[in-house]
C-alpha positions in Angstrom: 90.4 19.4 106.6 88.0 21.7 107.6 88.1 25.5 105.9 88.6 28.5 108.0 85.3 30.4 108.3 85.1 33.7 106.7 82.6 36.4 108.4 82.2 40.6 108.8 82.7 42.0 111.8 81.5 45.6 112.8 84.7 47.4 114.5 82.3 50.0 116.3 80.0 47.5 118.0 81.5 44.0 117.1 78.3 42.7 115.4 78.8 39.5 113.0 77.5 39.0 109.8 78.1 36.4 106.8 77.8 39.2 104.2 79.5 42.5 103.6 77.4 45.3 104.5 77.5 49.1 104.2 75.8 50.1 107.4 75.7 48.3 110.4 72.0 47.4 111.5 73.2 47.3 115.1 74.8 50.6 116.0 74.3 52.6 112.6 77.9 53.0 111.6 79.1 53.3 108.3 81.9 51.1 106.3 82.6 49.6 109.6 82.8 46.2 108.6 86.1 44.2 108.1 86.8 40.7 106.8 87.7 38.1 109.5 89.0 34.6 108.9 88.7 32.1 112.0 90.6 29.0 112.4 88.1 25.9 112.5 87.5 24.2 115.6 88.9 20.9 116.1 86.5 18.0 115.7 86.7 16.7 119.0 86.2 19.9 120.9 82.4 19.8 121.5 83.0 16.3 122.9 85.8 17.3 125.0 84.0 20.5 126.4 80.9 18.0 127.0 83.1 15.6 129.0 84.8 18.6 131.1 81.1 19.9 132.1 80.0 19.7 135.6 76.8 19.4 137.4 75.2 22.1 139.5 75.4 22.6 143.3 73.8 24.1 145.9 75.1 27.9 146.4 75.3 26.9 150.1 77.8 24.0 149.0 80.1 26.3 147.5 83.5 27.5 149.0 84.4 31.3 149.4 87.1 32.4 147.4 90.0 33.7 149.7 91.7 36.0 147.6 94.6 38.1 148.7 95.0 42.1 148.8 98.0 44.0 148.6 98.9 47.8 148.4 100.2 49.4 145.2 102.1 51.8 147.4 100.0 54.7 145.8 97.2 55.8 148.2 94.8 57.2 145.8 95.1 54.2 143.2 94.4 51.6 146.1 91.1 53.5 147.0 90.1 53.6 143.5 90.5 49.8 143.3 88.7 49.3 146.6 91.4 48.5 149.0 94.5 47.6 147.2 95.3 45.1 144.1 93.9 41.5 144.1 96.2 38.8 143.0 94.5 37.1 139.8 92.8 40.3 138.9 92.3 41.9 135.4 92.3 45.7 135.5 91.4 47.7 132.7 92.6 51.8 132.7 91.2 53.9 130.0 91.7 57.6 129.4 92.8 60.1 126.5 95.9 60.4 125.1 98.5 62.0 127.4 96.6 62.0 130.7 99.1 60.0 132.4 98.0 56.2 131.8 101.4 54.9 130.9 103.4 56.9 133.5 100.9 56.0 136.4 101.4 52.4 135.5 105.2 52.5 135.1 105.5 54.2 138.7 102.9 51.4 140.2 105.0 48.4 138.4 108.2 49.8 139.9 106.4 50.1 143.6 105.4 46.5 143.1 109.1 45.8 142.2 110.3 47.7 144.6 107.9 45.3 147.1 109.6 42.5 146.1 107.1 41.3 143.5 108.1 40.5 140.1 106.5 42.4 137.6 106.4 42.6 133.7 106.0 45.8 131.5 104.7 44.8 128.1 105.4 47.7 125.3 104.0 47.3 122.0 103.9 51.2 121.5 107.1 52.9 122.4 110.6 51.3 122.4 112.8 50.4 125.1 114.9 53.5 125.2 111.8 55.6 125.6 110.5 53.8 128.4 113.9 53.6 130.0 114.2 57.4 129.8 110.4 57.8 131.7 111.5 55.2 134.2 114.8 57.4 135.1 112.6 60.7 135.3 109.9 59.3 137.8 112.3 56.9 139.5 111.0 53.7 138.6 114.5 51.7 137.7 114.2 48.7 139.7 115.9 45.1 139.0 112.6 43.2 139.6 110.7 45.1 136.9 111.4 43.7 133.2 110.7 44.9 130.3 109.4 43.3 127.2 108.9 45.1 123.6 106.4 42.5 121.9 103.1 42.7 120.2 102.6 38.8 120.0 100.2 37.6 122.2 101.8 34.0 122.5 105.2 35.3 123.1 103.9 37.5 126.1 102.0 34.3 127.6 105.2 32.5 127.2 107.2 35.2 129.1 104.2 35.3 131.8 104.4 31.2 132.5 108.1 32.1 133.6 106.6 33.2 136.9 105.4 36.7 137.3 103.3 38.5 140.3 102.1 41.3 138.3 102.2 42.6 134.8 101.1 45.9 132.6 100.1 45.8 129.0 100.6 48.9 127.0 98.0 49.0 125.1 95.6 46.0 124.5 94.7 47.4 121.0 98.4 47.1 120.0 98.6 43.4 120.7 98.1 40.4 117.8 97.0 37.1 118.1 98.2 34.7 115.3 94.8 32.9 115.6 93.1 35.5 114.2 93.2 37.1 110.5 92.3 40.4 111.6 94.5 43.6 112.3 95.7 44.5 115.7 92.9 46.7 117.4 90.1 45.0 115.9 87.2 43.9 117.7 87.8 40.2 117.4 91.7 40.8 118.5 90.9 42.9 121.3 88.2 40.5 122.7 90.5 37.1 122.0 93.5 38.6 123.7 91.3 39.7 126.5 90.0 36.4 127.0 93.6 34.8 126.7 94.8 37.4 129.5 91.9 37.1 131.9 92.2 33.1 131.6 96.1 33.5 132.4 95.6 35.8 135.2 93.2 33.2 137.0 95.2 30.4 136.4 98.4 31.8 137.6 97.4 34.4 140.1 98.8 37.2 138.3 97.3 40.9 138.8 97.4 42.5 135.3 96.7 46.1 134.0 95.5 46.7 130.8 96.0 50.1 129.1 92.9 50.9 126.6 92.7 53.7 124.3 89.4 55.6 124.2 87.0 56.7 121.4 85.7 60.3 120.6 82.8 59.3 122.9 85.1 58.6 125.8 84.5 54.8 125.8 87.1 52.5 125.6 87.8 51.4 122.0 86.5 47.8 121.1 83.3 46.0 122.0 81.4 46.7 125.2 82.2 43.1 126.1 85.6 44.0 127.0 84.6 45.8 130.1 82.4 42.7 131.0 85.4 40.3 130.9 87.6 42.4 133.1 87.3 42.3 136.8 87.7 46.2 137.4 87.4 49.3 135.0 88.8 52.4 135.6 88.7 55.6 133.8 90.7 59.0 134.0 88.7 62.0 134.0 90.1 65.3 133.4 91.7 67.7 131.0 95.3 66.6 130.2 96.4 70.4 130.5 95.3 70.5 133.9 97.6 69.2 136.9 95.0 67.3 138.7 93.5 63.8 137.3 90.6 61.9 138.5 90.4 58.2 138.3 87.0 56.5 138.8 86.1 53.2 138.9 83.2 52.1 136.9 83.0 48.7 137.8 84.8 46.5 140.6 84.3 42.9 141.2 86.3 43.3 144.5 84.9 46.1 145.8 82.8 49.5 145.3 82.5 51.9 142.5 82.1 54.6 144.7 85.5 55.8 145.4 87.6 57.9 143.3 91.3 58.6 143.0 92.9 61.9 142.7 96.3 62.1 141.0 98.3 65.3 140.6 101.0 65.8 137.5 104.1 66.7 138.6 107.7 66.3 137.0 108.3 63.1 138.3 105.0 61.6 136.8 101.3 61.1 138.4 101.2 61.1 142.2 98.8 61.0 144.7 97.4 64.1 145.7 97.5 65.0 149.3 95.4 67.9 150.8 92.9 68.1 148.0 90.1 69.6 149.9 90.3 72.9 149.0 91.7 72.6 145.6 88.3 72.8 143.6 87.2 76.1 145.1 88.9 79.3 145.1 87.9 81.8 147.4 90.6 84.9 146.7 87.8 86.7 145.1 84.4 87.4 145.5 82.1 87.7 142.4 78.6 86.9 141.2 77.8 83.3 139.7 80.0 81.4 142.2 78.7 79.5 144.7 80.4 76.6 147.3 79.2 73.2 147.9 80.3 69.8 149.2 79.9 66.7 147.4 80.8 63.1 148.4 82.7 60.9 146.4 82.7 57.4 148.1 83.7 58.4 151.6 85.5 61.7 150.5 83.8 64.7 151.0 85.1 67.3 148.1 84.2 71.1 148.5 83.2 72.2 145.1 82.6 75.5 143.2 79.6 76.1 140.7 80.1 78.9 138.3 77.2 80.1 136.2 76.8 82.9 134.0 73.2 84.2 132.5 73.5 86.6 129.5 70.9 87.9 127.4 70.0 85.3 124.5 69.8 85.9 120.8 67.5 83.7 119.2 66.7 80.3 121.0 67.8 80.4 124.6 71.1 78.0 125.0 71.6 75.6 128.1 75.1 74.2 128.5 76.8 72.5 131.2 80.2 71.5 132.2 80.8 68.9 135.1 76.9 68.7 135.6 73.9 67.0 134.1 72.4 69.0 131.6 68.8 67.7 131.7 69.1 68.4 135.2 70.1 71.9 134.5 67.0 72.5 132.3 64.6 70.8 134.8 66.1 73.4 137.6 65.8 76.4 135.3 62.0 75.4 134.7 61.3 75.2 138.6 63.0 78.9 138.8 60.6 79.9 136.1 57.7 78.2 137.8 58.3 79.2 141.3 60.1 82.6 141.2 58.7 83.6 137.8 62.1 84.6 136.6 62.1 84.9 132.9 64.9 82.4 132.0 63.1 81.6 128.8 64.7 84.9 127.4 68.5 83.9 129.0 71.1 81.8 128.0 72.6 79.9 130.8 76.0 78.4 131.2 77.0 76.1 134.3 80.6 74.9 135.4 82.1 72.9 137.7 85.7 74.0 138.4 88.4 72.0 138.7 87.3 69.2 135.8 85.6 67.1 138.1 82.1 65.7 137.2 79.0 65.9 139.6 77.0 62.9 139.7 74.8 63.4 142.9 71.9 65.8 143.6 73.4 67.5 146.6 75.0 70.4 144.6 71.3 71.4 143.4 70.9 73.7 145.6 74.7 75.3 144.6 73.6 75.5 141.4 70.4 77.5 141.7 72.1 79.8 144.0 75.0 80.6 141.5 72.1 81.2 138.5 70.4 83.4 140.8 74.0 85.3 141.8 74.4 85.6 138.0 71.1 86.8 137.4 71.0 89.5 139.7 74.5 90.3 139.5 74.8 89.9 143.3 78.0 87.9 144.7 77.5 85.4 147.4 79.5 85.2 150.8 82.8 83.4 150.1 82.3 81.6 153.1 79.1 80.2 152.5 78.0 76.7 151.5 74.8 75.5 149.7 74.1 71.6 150.4 70.6 69.9 149.6 68.8 68.4 146.6 65.9 70.3 144.8 62.5 68.2 143.8 60.2 68.9 141.2 57.6 70.7 143.4 60.4 73.2 144.7 61.1 71.3 147.8 64.9 71.3 149.1 65.5 68.0 150.4 68.0 66.4 152.7 71.1 64.4 151.5 73.0 61.6 153.0 76.4 62.6 155.0 75.5 66.1 155.8 77.5 66.2 159.3 80.4 64.7 157.4 79.9 67.6 154.5 79.6 70.2 156.9 82.6 69.0 159.2 84.8 68.9 155.8 83.2 73.0 155.5 84.7 73.7 158.9 88.0 72.6 158.3 88.1 74.5 154.9 87.2 78.0 156.7 83.6 78.2 155.7 81.3 79.6 158.4 77.7 79.6 157.0 75.7 76.9 155.1 72.2 77.0 153.5 70.9 73.5 154.1 67.5 71.7 154.4 67.9 70.7 158.3 70.2 71.5 160.6 72.8 68.8 161.5 72.5 66.3 163.9 76.0 66.9 165.8 77.5 70.1 167.4 79.4 71.6 164.6 80.9 74.9 164.3 78.9 76.6 161.4 76.1 78.6 161.5 73.3 77.0 159.6 70.5 78.7 157.9 67.5 75.8 157.0 65.8 76.3 153.7 63.0 74.0 152.9 61.8 75.5 149.5 63.5 77.4 146.7 61.7 80.3 147.4 63.8 80.8 150.7 67.1 80.5 149.0 66.4 84.1 147.3 66.7 85.3 151.1 70.1 84.5 151.2 71.6 86.2 148.3 
């Protein structure tokens, strides 16, 4: 009988080596290698694989997959998933501790059970009594929602084989496979378990949610291949101390990744946020260093408040941003120094996007500049004025997509003026001031 293969595996990146190493040559992590023993492969395995291999076919001869999609009864989750949950899909949800992953998925499991689906909730971290208490609090007590306290993968697979429409695994780092000697949560275990769950989901058309812990860097704990194996990757953003939570798709084989889901933490758990148009902008006080803009998250326009603080630097000037790309902030400050001859090399500059949301598009450039100039001059901006536009390296203010839709949302939220690179195509009840270059922005301060 063949001996079990022994190797060493880095718990940070998944690199394997036949010898123990102090430092990983792939990711640079120290003391991250653990010994792993793998069961020998059956002698006829290679031959069996060869017999089952298939010849290539023309792509025009391949039949389309007709996958079915159904609602989770949470509008914001359906939006993040691309229109609903797909049968046989494997969905990975990550987020910091306390952000509401388990609470949301327990509620989703109850929604699916209430819709006639048979759902299994696998908990390897909490007792059945703890989950029962949470289920009572959020109204998730449904007879078709089954609960299983188990960490052994084989037992979970046997239960799923009994016939389920959907399942929740809480969490992937606590499940253990007897096929490997590594500890639960190790790279080998996470990779093996995810592969088995993926195969089970496809074979039996079970929609499976996987909860994943995140590292200090904000990534799913385990190898990056974990994200490549699943169909959809969703991350929770936002501080766990805040009411609003943002669920953003980073990968979706059944839809786009431009949409986000916005939830509100209540006593009854996470709920889809209703009217959130004005939740990220505070118009109660008119103070310097604040400017409003409208960004597009998929098809949804959001009014955001950009806050800036410019103060005297003691030593080297600092540039810090929360919710906005810091490299882009540095570029905008260099542009202001060049075009407006402002001495920002002697000032600290801090930028914050209110509400815990992160801006990933360039339409907020103009608002960032307006907020910086407002703080620098200690001159408030009109509370009913919007700034929308991308700023280029040569100082031009350029048009962004969906301008009419942004301005329509601005009118709905009570804004009366907008500084934009061009006037809207349609008839919109808002006064627009055209600014084609950065030097013109100062006229509206």
